[in-house]
PDB file of N, CA, C and O in Angstrom, chain B, residues numbered from 101:
ATOM      1  N   MET B 101       0.831  -1.198   0.000  1.00  0.00           N
ATOM      2  CA  MET B 101       0.000   0.000   0.000  1.00  0.00           C
ATOM      3  C   MET B 101       0.870   1.254   0.000  1.00  0.00           C
ATOM      4  O   MET B 101       1.928   1.311   0.627  1.00  0.00           O
ATOM      5  N   GLU B 102       0.388   2.238  -0.717  1.00  0.00           N
ATOM      6  CA  GLU B 102       1.112   3.507  -0.739  1.00  0.00           C
ATOM      7  C   GLU B 102       0.829   4.276   0.540  1.00  0.00           C
ATOM      8  O   GLU B 102      -0.280   4.232   1.073  1.00  0.00           O
ATOM      9  N   SER B 103       1.835   4.976   1.022  1.00  0.00           N
ATOM     10  CA  SER B 103       1.599   5.810   2.198  1.00  0.00           C
ATOM     11  C   SER B 103       1.123   7.170   1.730  1.00  0.00           C
ATOM     12  O   SER B 103       1.733   7.793   0.860  1.00  0.00           O
ATOM     13  N   ARG B 104       0.032   7.621   2.315  1.00  0.00           N
ATOM     14  CA  ARG B 104      -0.518   8.919   1.939  1.00  0.00           C
ATOM     15  C   ARG B 104       0.220  10.020   2.677  1.00  0.00           C
ATOM     16  O   ARG B 104       0.581   9.852   3.842  1.00  0.00           O
ATOM     17  N   PRO B 105       0.451  11.154   2.007  1.00  0.00           N
ATOM     18  CA  PRO B 105       1.118  12.247   2.708  1.00  0.00           C
ATOM     19  C   PRO B 105       0.211  12.784   3.818  1.00  0.00           C
ATOM     20  O   PRO B 105      -1.008  12.863   3.660  1.00  0.00           O
ATOM     21  N   SER B 106       0.814  13.139   4.913  1.00  0.00           N
ATOM     22  CA  SER B 106       0.008  13.661   6.014  1.00  0.00           C
ATOM     23  C   SER B 106      -0.443  15.080   5.693  1.00  0.00           C
ATOM     24  O   SER B 106       0.286  15.846   5.062  1.00  0.00           O
ATOM     25  N   ILE B 107      -1.637  15.420   6.128  1.00  0.00           N
ATOM     26  CA  ILE B 107      -2.189  16.753   5.882  1.00  0.00           C
ATOM     27  C   ILE B 107      -1.653  17.690   6.948  1.00  0.00           C
ATOM     28  O   ILE B 107      -1.771  17.431   8.146  1.00  0.00           O
ATOM     29  N   VAL B 108      -1.061  18.785   6.486  1.00  0.00           N
ATOM     30  CA  VAL B 108      -0.508  19.766   7.413  1.00  0.00           C
ATOM     31  C   VAL B 108      -1.428  20.970   7.410  1.00  0.00           C
ATOM     32  O   VAL B 108      -1.666  21.577   6.365  1.00  0.00           O
ATOM     33  N   LYS B 109      -1.942  21.312   8.571  1.00  0.00           N
ATOM     34  CA  LYS B 109      -2.813  22.484   8.669  1.00  0.00           C
ATOM     35  C   LYS B 109      -1.948  23.734   8.782  1.00  0.00           C
ATOM     36  O   LYS B 109      -0.960  23.745   9.516  1.00  0.00           O
ATOM     37  N   PRO B 110      -2.317  24.787   8.056  1.00  0.00           N
ATOM     38  CA  PRO B 110      -1.529  26.020   8.147  1.00  0.00           C
ATOM     39  C   PRO B 110      -1.679  26.665   9.524  1.00  0.00           C
ATOM     40  O   PRO B 110      -2.694  26.494  10.199  1.00  0.00           O
ATOM     41  N   SER B 111      -0.680  27.387   9.912  1.00  0.00           N
ATOM     42  CA  SER B 111      -0.726  28.060  11.211  1.00  0.00           C
ATOM     43  C   SER B 111      -1.731  29.207  11.159  1.00  0.00           C
ATOM     44  O   SER B 111      -2.181  29.594  10.081  1.00  0.00           O
ATOM     45  N   GLN B 112      -2.081  29.747  12.318  1.00  0.00           N
ATOM     46  CA  GLN B 112      -3.049  30.846  12.403  1.00  0.00           C
ATOM     47  C   GLN B 112      -2.566  32.048  11.591  1.00  0.00           C
ATOM     48  O   GLN B 112      -3.359  32.694  10.907  1.00  0.00           O
ATOM     49  N   GLU B 113      -1.286  32.344  11.664  1.00  0.00           N
ATOM     50  CA  GLU B 113      -0.733  33.496  10.934  1.00  0.00           C
ATOM     51  C   GLU B 113      -0.888  33.306   9.424  1.00  0.00           C
ATOM     52  O   GLU B 113      -1.241  34.244   8.710  1.00  0.00           O
ATOM     53  N   VAL B 114      -0.627  32.112   8.952  1.00  0.00           N
ATOM     54  CA  VAL B 114      -0.756  31.829   7.520  1.00  0.00           C
ATOM     55  C   VAL B 114      -2.215  31.921   7.095  1.00  0.00           C
ATOM     56  O   VAL B 114      -2.518  32.454   6.028  1.00  0.00           O
ATOM     57  N   ARG B 115      -3.122  31.403   7.924  1.00  0.00           N
ATOM     58  CA  ARG B 115      -4.548  31.476   7.586  1.00  0.00           C
ATOM     59  C   ARG B 115      -5.031  32.914   7.498  1.00  0.00           C
ATOM     60  O   ARG B 115      -5.829  33.241   6.620  1.00  0.00           O
ATOM     61  N   GLU B 116      -4.563  33.781   8.393  1.00  0.00           N
ATOM     62  CA  GLU B 116      -4.947  35.193   8.350  1.00  0.00           C
ATOM     63  C   GLU B 116      -4.458  35.855   7.062  1.00  0.00           C
ATOM     64  O   GLU B 116      -5.165  36.673   6.474  1.00  0.00           O
ATOM     65  N   LYS B 117      -3.254  35.502   6.627  1.00  0.00           N
ATOM     66  CA  LYS B 117      -2.723  36.071   5.387  1.00  0.00           C
ATOM     67  C   LYS B 117      -3.534  35.599   4.184  1.00  0.00           C
ATOM     68  O   LYS B 117      -3.751  36.359   3.239  1.00  0.00           O
ATOM     69  N   ILE B 118      -3.978  34.355   4.220  1.00  0.00           N
ATOM     70  CA  ILE B 118      -4.761  33.810   3.112  1.00  0.00           C
ATOM     71  C   ILE B 118      -6.118  34.504   3.037  1.00  0.00           C
ATOM     72  O   ILE B 118      -6.578  34.843   1.948  1.00  0.00           O
ATOM     73  N   VAL B 119      -6.762  34.718   4.186  1.00  0.00           N
ATOM     74  CA  VAL B 119      -8.099  35.293   4.223  1.00  0.00           C
ATOM     75  C   VAL B 119      -8.086  36.773   3.871  1.00  0.00           C
ATOM     76  O   VAL B 119      -8.956  37.245   3.138  1.00  0.00           O
ATOM     77  N   ARG B 120      -7.110  37.504   4.385  1.00  0.00           N
ATOM     78  CA  ARG B 120      -7.072  38.952   4.177  1.00  0.00           C
ATOM     79  C   ARG B 120      -6.554  39.263   2.778  1.00  0.00           C
ATOM     80  O   ARG B 120      -5.489  38.789   2.383  1.00  0.00           O
ATOM     81  N   LEU B 121      -7.317  40.066   2.028  1.00  0.00           N
ATOM     82  CA  LEU B 121      -6.905  40.437   0.677  1.00  0.00           C
ATOM     83  C   LEU B 121      -5.879  41.554   0.736  1.00  0.00           C
ATOM     84  O   LEU B 121      -5.985  42.446   1.579  1.00  0.00           O
ATOM     85  N   PRO B 122      -4.905  41.522  -0.128  1.00  0.00           N
ATOM     86  CA  PRO B 122      -3.971  42.649  -0.186  1.00  0.00           C
ATOM     87  C   PRO B 122      -4.681  43.934  -0.606  1.00  0.00           C
ATOM     88  O   PRO B 122      -5.716  43.889  -1.271  1.00  0.00           O
ATOM     89  N   LYS B 123      -4.131  45.058  -0.223  1.00  0.00           N
ATOM     90  CA  LYS B 123      -4.754  46.354  -0.529  1.00  0.00           C
ATOM     91  C   LYS B 123      -4.936  46.542  -2.027  1.00  0.00           C
ATOM     92  O   LYS B 123      -5.947  47.092  -2.464  1.00  0.00           O
ATOM     93  N   SER B 124      -3.974  46.092  -2.812  1.00  0.00           N
ATOM     94  CA  SER B 124      -4.060  46.291  -4.260  1.00  0.00           C
ATOM     95  C   SER B 124      -5.269  45.554  -4.834  1.00  0.00           C
ATOM     96  O   SER B 124      -5.909  46.049  -5.762  1.00  0.00           O
ATOM     97  N   VAL B 125      -5.582  44.390  -4.299  1.00  0.00           N
ATOM     98  CA  VAL B 125      -6.727  43.627  -4.792  1.00  0.00           C
ATOM     99  C   VAL B 125      -8.030  44.319  -4.397  1.00  0.00           C
ATOM    100  O   VAL B 125      -8.962  44.381  -5.199  1.00  0.00           O
ATOM    101  N   GLU B 126      -8.105  44.842  -3.163  1.00  0.00           N
ATOM    102  CA  GLU B 126      -9.311  45.548  -2.726  1.00  0.00           C
ATOM    103  C   GLU B 126      -9.547  46.781  -3.594  1.00  0.00           C
ATOM    104  O   GLU B 126     -10.680  47.042  -3.999  1.00  0.00           O
ATOM    105  N   GLY B 127      -8.493  47.541  -3.883  1.00  0.00           N
ATOM    106  CA  GLY B 127      -8.617  48.729  -4.720  1.00  0.00           C
ATOM    107  C   GLY B 127      -9.035  48.367  -6.126  1.00  0.00           C
ATOM    108  O   GLY B 127      -9.825  49.074  -6.751  1.00  0.00           O
ATOM    109  N   ARG B 128      -8.505  47.268  -6.620  1.00  0.00           N
ATOM    110  CA  ARG B 128      -8.831  46.840  -7.982  1.00  0.00           C
ATOM    111  C   ARG B 128     -10.298  46.447  -8.080  1.00  0.00           C
ATOM    112  O   ARG B 128     -10.929  46.686  -9.109  1.00  0.00           O
ATOM    113  N   LYS B 129     -10.858  45.844  -7.017  1.00  0.00           N
ATOM    114  CA  LYS B 129     -12.266  45.448  -7.036  1.00  0.00           C
ATOM    115  C   LYS B 129     -13.163  46.677  -7.178  1.00  0.00           C
ATOM    116  O   LYS B 129     -14.108  46.673  -7.967  1.00  0.00           O
ATOM    117  N   GLU B 130     -12.864  47.724  -6.415  1.00  0.00           N
ATOM    118  CA  GLU B 130     -13.645  48.965  -6.532  1.00  0.00           C
ATOM    119  C   GLU B 130     -13.512  49.536  -7.934  1.00  0.00           C
ATOM    120  O   GLU B 130     -14.487  50.019  -8.508  1.00  0.00           O
ATOM    121  N   ASN B 131     -12.317  49.482  -8.478  1.00  0.00           N
ATOM    122  CA  ASN B 131     -12.068  49.994  -9.821  1.00  0.00           C
ATOM    123  C   ASN B 131     -12.836  49.168 -10.849  1.00  0.00           C
ATOM    124  O   ASN B 131     -13.400  49.718 -11.796  1.00  0.00           O
ATOM    125  N   ASP B 132     -12.859  47.837 -10.662  1.00  0.00           N
ATOM    126  CA  ASP B 132     -13.594  46.957 -11.580  1.00  0.00           C
ATOM    127  C   ASP B 132     -15.080  47.279 -11.556  1.00  0.00           C
ATOM    128  O   ASP B 132     -15.735  47.274 -12.599  1.00  0.00           O
ATOM    129  N   ASP B 133     -15.621  47.561 -10.359  1.00  0.00           N
ATOM    130  CA  ASP B 133     -17.040  47.920 -10.253  1.00  0.00           C
ATOM    131  C   ASP B 133     -17.325  49.198 -11.038  1.00  0.00           C
ATOM    132  O   ASP B 133     -18.320  49.280 -11.757  1.00  0.00           O
ATOM    133  N   ALA B 134     -16.454  50.187 -10.900  1.00  0.00           N
ATOM    134  CA  ALA B 134     -16.633  51.450 -11.613  1.00  0.00           C
ATOM    135  C   ALA B 134     -16.527  51.228 -13.121  1.00  0.00           C
ATOM    136  O   ALA B 134     -17.298  51.796 -13.893  1.00  0.00           O
ATOM    137  N   GLU B 135     -15.574  50.404 -13.532  1.00  0.00           N
ATOM    138  CA  GLU B 135     -15.411  50.110 -14.957  1.00  0.00           C
ATOM    139  C   GLU B 135     -16.640  49.397 -15.505  1.00  0.00           C
ATOM    140  O   GLU B 135     -17.099  49.696 -16.607  1.00  0.00           O
ATOM    141  N   ARG B 136     -17.174  48.447 -14.729  1.00  0.00           N
ATOM    142  CA  ARG B 136     -18.352  47.703 -15.179  1.00  0.00           C
ATOM    143  C   ARG B 136     -19.545  48.640 -15.327  1.00  0.00           C
ATOM    144  O   ARG B 136     -20.293  48.550 -16.301  1.00  0.00           O
ATOM    145  N   GLU B 137     -19.726  49.545 -14.355  1.00  0.00           N
ATOM    146  CA  GLU B 137     -20.822  50.515 -14.441  1.00  0.00           C
ATOM    147  C   GLU B 137     -20.668  51.387 -15.683  1.00  0.00           C
ATOM    148  O   GLU B 137     -21.647  51.671 -16.373  1.00  0.00           O
ATOM    149  N   LYS B 138     -19.448  51.809 -15.964  1.00  0.00           N
ATOM    150  CA  LYS B 138     -19.208  52.650 -17.131  1.00  0.00           C
ATOM    151  C   LYS B 138     -19.524  51.881 -18.416  1.00  0.00           C
ATOM    152  O   LYS B 138     -20.131  52.431 -19.335  1.00  0.00           O
ATOM    153  N   ARG B 139     -19.113  50.612 -18.481  1.00  0.00           N
ATOM    154  CA  ARG B 139     -19.393  49.804 -19.676  1.00  0.00           C
ATOM    155  C   ARG B 139     -20.887  49.579 -19.851  1.00  0.00           C
ATOM    156  O   ARG B 139     -21.401  49.632 -20.968  1.00  0.00           O
ATOM    157  N   GLU B 140     -21.594  49.324 -18.728  1.00  0.00           N
ATOM    158  CA  GLU B 140     -23.043  49.125 -18.809  1.00  0.00           C
ATOM    159  C   GLU B 140     -23.732  50.393 -19.302  1.00  0.00           C
ATOM    160  O   GLU B 140     -24.653  50.332 -20.116  1.00  0.00           O
ATOM    161  N   GLU B 141     -23.279  51.541 -18.801  1.00  0.00           N
ATOM    162  CA  GLU B 141     -23.852  52.817 -19.228  1.00  0.00           C
ATOM    163  C   GLU B 141     -23.578  53.055 -20.709  1.00  0.00           C
ATOM    164  O   GLU B 141     -24.463  53.495 -21.444  1.00  0.00           O
ATOM    165  N   ASN B 142     -22.364  52.768 -21.144  1.00  0.00           N
ATOM    166  CA  ASN B 142     -22.030  52.936 -22.560  1.00  0.00           C
ATOM    167  C   ASN B 142     -22.854  52.004 -23.436  1.00  0.00           C
ATOM    168  O   ASN B 142     -23.294  52.392 -24.518  1.00  0.00           O
ATOM    169  N   ALA B 143     -23.064  50.776 -22.971  1.00  0.00           N
ATOM    170  CA  ALA B 143     -23.866  49.822 -23.743  1.00  0.00           C
ATOM    171  C   ALA B 143     -25.306  50.313 -23.861  1.00  0.00           C
ATOM    172  O   ALA B 143     -25.923  50.198 -24.919  1.00  0.00           O
ATOM    173  N   LEU B 144     -25.834  50.860 -22.771  1.00  0.00           N
ATOM    174  CA  LEU B 144     -27.198  51.380 -22.788  1.00  0.00           C
ATOM    175  C   LEU B 144     -27.317  52.562 -23.756  1.00  0.00           C
ATOM    176  O   LEU B 144     -28.273  52.652 -24.526  1.00  0.00           O
ATOM    177  N   LEU B 145     -26.345  53.453 -23.705  1.00  0.00           N
ATOM    178  CA  LEU B 145     -26.343  54.594 -24.626  1.00  0.00           C
ATOM    179  C   LEU B 145     -26.256  54.126 -26.073  1.00  0.00           C
ATOM    180  O   LEU B 145     -26.916  54.680 -26.952  1.00  0.00           O
ATOM    181  N   LEU B 146     -25.439  53.107 -26.315  1.00  0.00           N
ATOM    182  CA  LEU B 146     -25.303  52.581 -27.676  1.00  0.00           C
ATOM    183  C   LEU B 146     -26.625  51.982 -28.153  1.00  0.00           C
ATOM    184  O   LEU B 146     -27.002  52.169 -29.310  1.00  0.00           O
ATOM    185  N   CYS B 147     -27.333  51.262 -27.277  1.00  0.00           N
ATOM    186  CA  CYS B 147     -28.641  50.698 -27.641  1.00  0.00           C
ATOM    187  C   CYS B 147     -29.628  51.803 -27.992  1.00  0.00           C
ATOM    188  O   CYS B 147     -30.341  51.718 -28.992  1.00  0.00           O
ATOM    189  N   CYS B 148     -29.663  52.846 -27.155  1.00  0.00           N
ATOM    190  CA  CYS B 148     -30.572  53.974 -27.415  1.00  0.00           C
ATOM    191  C   CYS B 148     -30.235  54.622 -28.752  1.00  0.00           C
ATOM    192  O   CYS B 148     -31.129  54.957 -29.528  1.00  0.00           O
ATOM    193  N   PHE B 149     -28.951  54.797 -29.016  1.00  0.00           N
ATOM    194  CA  PHE B 149     -28.514  55.414 -30.270  1.00  0.00           C
ATOM    195  C   PHE B 149     -28.969  54.573 -31.462  1.00  0.00           C
ATOM    196  O   PHE B 149     -29.439  55.107 -32.467  1.00  0.00           O
ATOM    197  N   CYS B 150     -28.820  53.223 -31.335  1.00  0.00           N
ATOM    198  CA  CYS B 150     -29.225  52.336 -32.431  1.00  0.00           C
ATOM    199  C   CYS B 150     -30.730  52.417 -32.682  1.00  0.00           C
ATOM    200  O   CYS B 150     -31.166  52.417 -33.833  1.00  0.00           O
ATOM    201  N   VAL B 151     -31.525  52.486 -31.614  1.00  0.00           N
ATOM    202  CA  VAL B 151     -32.981  52.580 -31.757  1.00  0.00           C
ATOM    203  C   VAL B 151     -33.346  53.876 -32.475  1.00  0.00           C
ATOM    204  O   VAL B 151     -34.178  53.874 -33.382  1.00  0.00           O
ATOM    205  N   VAL B 152     -32.723  54.982 -32.068  1.00  0.00           N
ATOM    206  CA  VAL B 152     -33.004  56.275 -32.682  1.00  0.00           C
ATOM    207  C   VAL B 152     -32.610  56.252 -34.159  1.00  0.00           C
ATOM    208  O   VAL B 152     -33.350  56.755 -35.005  1.00  0.00           O
ATOM    209  N   MET B 153     -31.465  55.680 -34.467  1.00  0.00           N
ATOM    210  CA  MET B 153     -31.004  55.640 -35.859  1.00  0.00           C
ATOM    211  C   MET B 153     -31.931  54.786 -36.727  1.00  0.00           C
ATOM    212  O   MET B 153     -32.171  55.118 -37.888  1.00  0.00           O
ATOM    213  N   LYS B 154     -32.451  53.690 -36.171  1.00  0.00           N
ATOM    214  CA  LYS B 154     -33.395  52.864 -36.932  1.00  0.00           C
ATOM    215  C   LYS B 154     -34.664  53.650 -37.243  1.00  0.00           C
ATOM    216  O   LYS B 154     -35.197  53.566 -38.349  1.00  0.00           O
ATOM    217  N   LYS B 155     -35.147  54.418 -36.259  1.00  0.00           N
ATOM    218  CA  LYS B 155     -36.343  55.237 -36.482  1.00  0.00           C
ATOM    219  C   LYS B 155     -36.077  56.296 -37.549  1.00  0.00           C
ATOM    220  O   LYS B 155     -36.913  56.540 -38.419  1.00  0.00           O
ATOM    221  N   GLU B 156     -34.902  56.919 -37.472  1.00  0.00           N
ATOM    222  CA  GLU B 156     -34.539  57.938 -38.458  1.00  0.00           C
ATOM    223  C   GLU B 156     -34.470  57.329 -39.858  1.00  0.00           C
ATOM    224  O   GLU B 156     -34.910  57.941 -40.831  1.00  0.00           O
ATOM    225  N   LYS B 157     -33.925  56.141 -39.950  1.00  0.00           N
ATOM    226  CA  LYS B 157     -33.811  55.472 -41.256  1.00  0.00           C
ATOM    227  C   LYS B 157     -35.200  55.200 -41.829  1.00  0.00           C
ATOM    228  O   LYS B 157     -35.433  55.405 -43.021  1.00  0.00           O
ATOM    229  N   LYS B 158     -36.133  54.731 -40.972  1.00  0.00           N
ATOM    230  CA  LYS B 158     -37.508  54.479 -41.425  1.00  0.00           C
ATOM    231  C   LYS B 158     -38.161  55.776 -41.884  1.00  0.00           C
ATOM    232  O   LYS B 158     -38.844  55.800 -42.909  1.00  0.00           O
ATOM    233  N   ASN B 159     -37.956  56.854 -41.132  1.00  0.00           N
ATOM    234  CA  ASN B 159     -38.527  58.159 -41.503  1.00  0.00           C
ATOM    235  C   ASN B 159     -37.975  58.644 -42.842  1.00  0.00           C
ATOM    236  O   ASN B 159     -38.718  59.200 -43.651  1.00  0.00           O
ATOM    237  N   LEU B 160     -36.691  58.441 -43.080  1.00  0.00           N
ATOM    238  CA  LEU B 160     -36.088  58.855 -44.346  1.00  0.00           C
ATOM    239  C   LEU B 160     -36.646  58.034 -45.512  1.00  0.00           C
ATOM    240  O   LEU B 160     -36.882  58.555 -46.601  1.00  0.00           O
ATOM    241  N   GLU B 161     -36.851  56.737 -45.257  1.00  0.00           N
ATOM    242  CA  GLU B 161     -37.387  55.879 -46.317  1.00  0.00           C
ATOM    243  C   GLU B 161     -38.838  56.250 -46.648  1.00  0.00           C
ATOM    244  O   GLU B 161     -39.244  56.187 -47.808  1.00  0.00           O
ATOM    245  N   LYS B 162     -39.620  56.639 -45.626  1.00  0.00           N
ATOM    246  CA  LYS B 162     -41.022  57.041 -45.847  1.00  0.00           C
ATOM    247  C   LYS B 162     -41.089  58.357 -46.598  1.00  0.00           C
ATOM    248  O   LYS B 162     -41.871  58.509 -47.536  1.00  0.00           O
ATOM    249  N   GLY B 163     -40.257  59.317 -46.175  1.00  0.00           N
ATOM    250  CA  GLY B 163     -40.303  60.677 -46.706  1.00  0.00           C
ATOM    251  C   GLY B 163     -39.716  60.746 -48.058  1.00  0.00           C
ATOM    252  O   GLY B 163     -39.672  61.820 -48.659  1.00  0.00           O
TER     253      GLY B 163
END
């Protein structure tokens, strides 16, 4: 039979380091949220623009 490696539990200090996010990651998350909001807003504006342009095209074809 093969001997299985023993499981070593990390010390309390190591566990705290694993759980706590570095400052750069926390800042990046806030930045990602702002970027996502900006992209969503831009996508919404683009949709509105496309709808308006389709209406304008129909009006030009009628007139």
